[in-house]
N, CA, C, O and CB atoms as a CASP TS submission, in Angstrom:
PFRMAT TS
TARGET T0000
AUTHOR 0000-0000-0000
METHOD Language model
MODEL 1
PARENT N/A
ATOM      1  N   MET     1     -89.182  14.861-102.474  1.00  0.00           N
ATOM      2  CA  MET     1     -88.594  14.054-102.713  1.00  0.00           C
ATOM      3  C   MET     1     -87.526  14.061-103.362  1.00  0.00           C
ATOM      4  O   MET     1     -87.376  14.711-104.397  1.00  0.00           O
ATOM      5  CB  MET     1     -89.144  13.519-103.003  1.00  0.00           C
ATOM      6  N   ASN     2     -86.101  12.883-102.503  1.00  0.00           N
ATOM      7  CA  ASN     2     -85.083  12.835-103.715  1.00  0.00           C
ATOM      8  C   ASN     2     -85.166  11.924-104.184  1.00  0.00           C
ATOM      9  O   ASN     2     -85.182  10.897-103.506  1.00  0.00           O
ATOM     10  CB  ASN     2     -83.828  12.963-103.607  1.00  0.00           C
ATOM     11  N   PHE     3     -85.277  11.881-105.850  1.00  0.00           N
ATOM     12  CA  PHE     3     -85.672  10.554-107.214  1.00  0.00           C
ATOM     13  C   PHE     3     -84.128   9.941-107.607  1.00  0.00           C
ATOM     14  O   PHE     3     -83.806   9.035-108.376  1.00  0.00           O
ATOM     15  CB  PHE     3     -86.547  11.450-109.112  1.00  0.00           C
ATOM     16  N   LYS     4     -82.980  11.214-106.372  1.00  0.00           N
ATOM     17  CA  LYS     4     -81.679  11.634-107.366  1.00  0.00           C
ATOM     18  C   LYS     4     -80.931  10.162-107.581  1.00  0.00           C
ATOM     19  O   LYS     4     -80.209   9.598-108.403  1.00  0.00           O
ATOM     20  CB  LYS     4     -80.439  12.937-106.515  1.00  0.00           C
ATOM     21  N   HIS     5     -81.523   9.932-106.414  1.00  0.00           N
ATOM     22  CA  HIS     5     -80.557   7.968-105.595  1.00  0.00           C
ATOM     23  C   HIS     5     -80.833   7.146-105.493  1.00  0.00           C
ATOM     24  O   HIS     5     -80.340   6.320-104.725  1.00  0.00           O
ATOM     25  CB  HIS     5     -80.135   7.486-104.405  1.00  0.00           C
ATOM     26  N   MET     6     -82.282   6.897-106.643  1.00  0.00           N
ATOM     27  CA  MET     6     -83.310   5.968-106.939  1.00  0.00           C
ATOM     28  C   MET     6     -82.459   4.827-107.836  1.00  0.00           C
ATOM     29  O   MET     6     -82.176   5.094-109.004  1.00  0.00           O
ATOM     30  CB  MET     6     -84.641   6.742-107.767  1.00  0.00           C
ATOM     31  N   PRO     7     -81.881   2.953-106.965  1.00  0.00           N
ATOM     32  CA  PRO     7     -80.921   2.953-107.826  1.00  0.00           C
ATOM     33  C   PRO     7     -81.220   2.096-109.737  1.00  0.00           C
ATOM     34  O   PRO     7     -80.536   1.667-110.666  1.00  0.00           O
ATOM     35  CB  PRO     7     -79.783   2.198-106.803  1.00  0.00           C
ATOM     36  N   GLU     8     -83.000   2.322-109.291  1.00  0.00           N
ATOM     37  CA  GLU     8     -83.899   0.992-109.596  1.00  0.00           C
ATOM     38  C   GLU     8     -84.703   2.328-111.169  1.00  0.00           C
ATOM     39  O   GLU     8     -85.340   1.952-112.153  1.00  0.00           O
ATOM     40  CB  GLU     8     -85.432   0.196-107.595  1.00  0.00           C
ATOM     41  N   LEU     9     -84.301   3.871-110.789  1.00  0.00           N
ATOM     42  CA  LEU     9     -83.687   4.993-111.635  1.00  0.00           C
ATOM     43  C   LEU     9     -82.338   4.898-112.568  1.00  0.00           C
ATOM     44  O   LEU     9     -81.888   5.635-113.445  1.00  0.00           O
ATOM     45  CB  LEU     9     -83.409   6.013-110.695  1.00  0.00           C
ATOM     46  N   ASP    10     -82.061   4.125-112.207  1.00  0.00           N
ATOM     47  CA  ASP    10     -80.810   3.935-113.531  1.00  0.00           C
ATOM     48  C   ASP    10     -80.767   3.517-114.523  1.00  0.00           C
ATOM     49  O   ASP    10     -80.031   3.966-115.402  1.00  0.00           O
ATOM     50  CB  ASP    10     -79.910   3.362-113.449  1.00  0.00           C
ATOM     51  N   THR    11     -81.803   2.212-114.715  1.00  0.00           N
ATOM     52  CA  THR    11     -82.036   1.137-116.002  1.00  0.00           C
ATOM     53  C   THR    11     -83.462   1.772-115.964  1.00  0.00           C
ATOM     54  O   THR    11     -84.094   2.597-115.303  1.00  0.00           O
ATOM     55  CB  THR    11     -81.849  -0.893-115.773  1.00  0.00           C
ATOM     56  N   PRO    12     -83.699   0.548-117.535  1.00  0.00           N
ATOM     57  CA  PRO    12     -85.806   1.452-118.850  1.00  0.00           C
ATOM     58  C   PRO    12     -86.488   0.686-117.213  1.00  0.00           C
ATOM     59  O   PRO    12     -87.324   1.093-116.406  1.00  0.00           O
ATOM     60  CB  PRO    12     -86.910  -0.154-121.783  1.00  0.00           C
ATOM     61  N   TYR    13     -85.425  -0.883-117.302  1.00  0.00           N
ATOM     62  CA  TYR    13     -86.620  -2.338-116.226  1.00  0.00           C
ATOM     63  C   TYR    13     -86.473  -2.282-115.190  1.00  0.00           C
ATOM     64  O   TYR    13     -87.073  -3.042-114.430  1.00  0.00           O
ATOM     65  CB  TYR    13     -86.466  -4.008-116.261  1.00  0.00           C
ATOM     66  N   GLY    14     -85.374  -1.096-114.643  1.00  0.00           N
ATOM     67  CA  GLY    14     -84.741  -1.307-113.155  1.00  0.00           C
ATOM     68  C   GLY    14     -86.311  -1.498-112.198  1.00  0.00           C
ATOM     69  O   GLY    14     -86.434  -2.575-111.615  1.00  0.00           O
ATOM     70  N   TYR    15     -87.558  -0.377-112.049  1.00  0.00           N
ATOM     71  CA  TYR    15     -88.560  -0.671-111.468  1.00  0.00           C
ATOM     72  C   TYR    15     -89.302  -2.461-111.921  1.00  0.00           C
ATOM     73  O   TYR    15     -89.323  -3.208-110.943  1.00  0.00           O
ATOM     74  CB  TYR    15     -89.412   0.645-111.811  1.00  0.00           C
ATOM     75  N   PHE    16     -89.609  -2.812-112.665  1.00  0.00           N
ATOM     76  CA  PHE    16     -89.307  -3.072-113.201  1.00  0.00           C
ATOM     77  C   PHE    16     -88.550  -5.021-112.687  1.00  0.00           C
ATOM     78  O   PHE    16     -89.020  -6.156-112.615  1.00  0.00           O
ATOM     79  CB  PHE    16     -88.857  -1.840-113.554  1.00  0.00           C
ATOM     80  N   VAL    17     -87.552  -4.533-112.520  1.00  0.00           N
ATOM     81  CA  VAL    17     -86.675  -5.961-111.810  1.00  0.00           C
ATOM     82  C   VAL    17     -86.917  -6.345-110.126  1.00  0.00           C
ATOM     83  O   VAL    17     -86.972  -7.407-109.506  1.00  0.00           O
ATOM     84  CB  VAL    17     -84.803  -5.603-111.919  1.00  0.00           C
ATOM     85  N   VAL    18     -87.048  -4.637-109.680  1.00  0.00           N
ATOM     86  CA  VAL    18     -87.219  -4.538-107.787  1.00  0.00           C
ATOM     87  C   VAL    18     -88.307  -5.443-107.425  1.00  0.00           C
ATOM     88  O   VAL    18     -88.445  -6.301-106.553  1.00  0.00           O
ATOM     89  CB  VAL    18     -87.746  -2.828-107.061  1.00  0.00           C
ATOM     90  N   LEU    19     -89.320  -4.810-108.732  1.00  0.00           N
ATOM     91  CA  LEU    19     -90.823  -6.356-108.258  1.00  0.00           C
ATOM     92  C   LEU    19     -90.954  -7.362-108.147  1.00  0.00           C
ATOM     93  O   LEU    19     -91.637  -8.113-107.451  1.00  0.00           O
ATOM     94  CB  LEU    19     -91.785  -6.751-108.812  1.00  0.00           C
ATOM     95  N   GLY    20     -89.892  -7.466-109.261  1.00  0.00           N
ATOM     96  CA  GLY    20     -90.061  -9.022-110.200  1.00  0.00           C
ATOM     97  C   GLY    20     -89.073  -9.919-108.032  1.00  0.00           C
ATOM     98  O   GLY    20     -89.365 -10.568-107.028  1.00  0.00           O
ATOM     99  N   VAL    21     -88.200  -9.356-108.553  1.00  0.00           N
ATOM    100  CA  VAL    21     -86.976  -9.566-106.887  1.00  0.00           C
ATOM    101  C   VAL    21     -88.108 -10.030-105.469  1.00  0.00           C
ATOM    102  O   VAL    21     -88.292 -11.081-104.855  1.00  0.00           O
ATOM    103  CB  VAL    21     -85.947  -7.325-106.238  1.00  0.00           C
ATOM    104  N   ILE    22     -88.719  -8.572-105.375  1.00  0.00           N
ATOM    105  CA  ILE    22     -89.531  -8.731-104.374  1.00  0.00           C
ATOM    106  C   ILE    22     -90.465  -9.221-104.169  1.00  0.00           C
ATOM    107  O   ILE    22     -90.874  -9.416-103.024  1.00  0.00           O
ATOM    108  CB  ILE    22     -89.755  -8.109-104.063  1.00  0.00           C
ATOM    109  N   ALA    23     -91.116  -9.588-105.292  1.00  0.00           N
ATOM    110  CA  ALA    23     -92.337 -10.849-105.829  1.00  0.00           C
ATOM    111  C   ALA    23     -91.815 -12.172-105.425  1.00  0.00           C
ATOM    112  O   ALA    23     -92.279 -12.757-104.446  1.00  0.00           O
ATOM    113  CB  ALA    23     -92.602 -10.974-107.677  1.00  0.00           C
ATOM    114  N   VAL    24     -90.547 -12.822-106.389  1.00  0.00           N
ATOM    115  CA  VAL    24     -89.547 -13.809-105.920  1.00  0.00           C
ATOM    116  C   VAL    24     -89.716 -14.343-104.712  1.00  0.00           C
ATOM    117  O   VAL    24     -89.902 -15.528-104.433  1.00  0.00           O
ATOM    118  CB  VAL    24     -88.339 -13.331-105.898  1.00  0.00           C
ATOM    119  N   PHE    25     -89.636 -13.305-103.921  1.00  0.00           N
ATOM    120  CA  PHE    25     -88.422 -13.782-102.583  1.00  0.00           C
ATOM    121  C   PHE    25     -89.908 -13.828-101.415  1.00  0.00           C
ATOM    122  O   PHE    25     -89.560 -14.263-100.317  1.00  0.00           O
ATOM    123  CB  PHE    25     -86.640 -12.044-102.009  1.00  0.00           C
ATOM    124  N   CYS    26     -91.477 -13.450-101.489  1.00  0.00           N
ATOM    125  CA  CYS    26     -91.847 -13.553-100.968  1.00  0.00           C
ATOM    126  C   CYS    26     -92.631 -15.048-101.715  1.00  0.00           C
ATOM    127  O   CYS    26     -92.465 -15.829-100.778  1.00  0.00           O
ATOM    128  CB  CYS    26     -92.132 -12.404-100.542  1.00  0.00           C
ATOM    129  N   LEU    27     -93.095 -15.571-102.412  1.00  0.00           N
ATOM    130  CA  LEU    27     -93.134 -16.691-102.824  1.00  0.00           C
ATOM    131  C   LEU    27     -91.718 -17.805-102.519  1.00  0.00           C
ATOM    132  O   LEU    27     -92.099 -18.974-102.456  1.00  0.00           O
ATOM    133  CB  LEU    27     -93.456 -16.393-104.172  1.00  0.00           C
ATOM    134  N   LEU    28     -90.880 -17.710-102.412  1.00  0.00           N
ATOM    135  CA  LEU    28     -89.954 -18.283-101.835  1.00  0.00           C
ATOM    136  C   LEU    28     -90.403 -18.772 -99.924  1.00  0.00           C
ATOM    137  O   LEU    28     -90.452 -19.889 -99.410  1.00  0.00           O
ATOM    138  CB  LEU    28     -88.710 -17.163-102.125  1.00  0.00           C
ATOM    139  N   LEU    29     -90.706 -17.140 -99.207  1.00  0.00           N
ATOM    140  CA  LEU    29     -91.435 -17.399 -98.097  1.00  0.00           C
ATOM    141  C   LEU    29     -92.426 -18.078 -98.140  1.00  0.00           C
ATOM    142  O   LEU    29     -92.217 -19.119 -97.518  1.00  0.00           O
ATOM    143  CB  LEU    29     -91.759 -16.520 -97.581  1.00  0.00           C
ATOM    144  N   PHE    30     -93.888 -18.020 -98.751  1.00  0.00           N
ATOM    145  CA  PHE    30     -94.177 -18.419 -98.713  1.00  0.00           C
ATOM    146  C   PHE    30     -94.831 -19.826 -98.862  1.00  0.00           C
ATOM    147  O   PHE    30     -95.970 -20.214 -98.606  1.00  0.00           O
ATOM    148  CB  PHE    30     -94.053 -17.846 -98.696  1.00  0.00           C
ATOM    149  N   MET    31     -93.482 -20.607 -99.475  1.00  0.00           N
ATOM    150  CA  MET    31     -93.050 -21.789 -99.991  1.00  0.00           C
ATOM    151  C   MET    31     -92.787 -22.479 -98.549  1.00  0.00           C
ATOM    152  O   MET    31     -93.360 -23.259 -97.788  1.00  0.00           O
ATOM    153  CB  MET    31     -91.745 -21.645-101.070  1.00  0.00           C
ATOM    154  N   ARG    32     -91.393 -21.615 -98.630  1.00  0.00           N
ATOM    155  CA  ARG    32     -90.836 -22.069 -96.763  1.00  0.00           C
ATOM    156  C   ARG    32     -91.605 -21.839 -95.910  1.00  0.00           C
ATOM    157  O   ARG    32     -90.840 -21.579 -94.981  1.00  0.00           O
ATOM    158  CB  ARG    32     -89.627 -21.338 -96.036  1.00  0.00           C
ATOM    159  N   PHE    33     -92.547 -21.744 -95.544  1.00  0.00           N
ATOM    160  CA  PHE    33     -93.586 -21.190 -94.550  1.00  0.00           C
ATOM    161  C   PHE    33     -94.876 -23.062 -95.000  1.00  0.00           C
ATOM    162  O   PHE    33     -94.941 -24.122 -94.378  1.00  0.00           O
ATOM    163  CB  PHE    33     -94.417 -18.845 -95.292  1.00  0.00           C
ATOM    164  N   LYS    34     -95.408 -22.727 -95.924  1.00  0.00           N
ATOM    165  CA  LYS    34     -96.050 -23.915 -96.097  1.00  0.00           C
ATOM    166  C   LYS    34     -95.659 -24.957 -95.764  1.00  0.00           C
ATOM    167  O   LYS    34     -96.399 -25.704 -95.125  1.00  0.00           O
ATOM    168  CB  LYS    34     -96.292 -24.112 -97.036  1.00  0.00           C
ATOM    169  N   LYS    35     -93.927 -25.448 -96.215  1.00  0.00           N
ATOM    170  CA  LYS    35     -93.301 -26.527 -96.160  1.00  0.00           C
ATOM    171  C   LYS    35     -93.763 -27.226 -94.262  1.00  0.00           C
ATOM    172  O   LYS    35     -94.274 -28.054 -93.508  1.00  0.00           O
ATOM    173  CB  LYS    35     -91.525 -26.057 -96.611  1.00  0.00           C
ATOM    174  N   ALA    36     -92.946 -25.863 -94.543  1.00  0.00           N
ATOM    175  CA  ALA    36     -92.524 -25.839 -92.034  1.00  0.00           C
ATOM    176  C   ALA    36     -94.501 -26.329 -91.280  1.00  0.00           C
ATOM    177  O   ALA    36     -94.694 -26.934 -90.226  1.00  0.00           O
ATOM    178  CB  ALA    36     -91.943 -22.485 -90.923  1.00  0.00           C
ATOM    179  N   LYS    37     -95.457 -25.886 -92.112  1.00  0.00           N
ATOM    180  CA  LYS    37     -96.931 -25.714 -91.538  1.00  0.00           C
ATOM    181  C   LYS    37     -96.619 -24.515 -90.569  1.00  0.00           C
ATOM    182  O   LYS    37     -97.194 -24.590 -89.483  1.00  0.00           O
ATOM    183  CB  LYS    37     -97.634 -27.202 -90.674  1.00  0.00           C
ATOM    184  N   TRP    38     -95.929 -23.586 -90.741  1.00  0.00           N
ATOM    185  CA  TRP    38     -97.200 -22.175 -90.344  1.00  0.00           C
ATOM    186  C   TRP    38     -98.501 -21.382 -90.730  1.00  0.00           C
ATOM    187  O   TRP    38     -99.389 -20.668 -90.262  1.00  0.00           O
ATOM    188  CB  TRP    38     -96.718 -21.216 -90.393  1.00  0.00           C
ATOM    189  N   LEU    39     -98.049 -21.958 -91.869  1.00  0.00           N
ATOM    190  CA  LEU    39     -99.620 -21.538 -92.623  1.00  0.00           C
ATOM    191  C   LEU    39    -100.326 -22.148 -92.453  1.00  0.00           C
ATOM    192  O   LEU    39    -101.443 -21.946 -92.928  1.00  0.00           O
ATOM    193  CB  LEU    39     -99.905 -21.434 -93.874  1.00  0.00           C
TER
END
């Protein structure tokens, strides 16, 4: 595997920042779907 071009590896906390952004995005989608009564 080629790990030279993964942007989250350039910063010390990049991996956790990416996980945090994904978690926030999932939470926002969940809240929007609940508000629209799709869930």
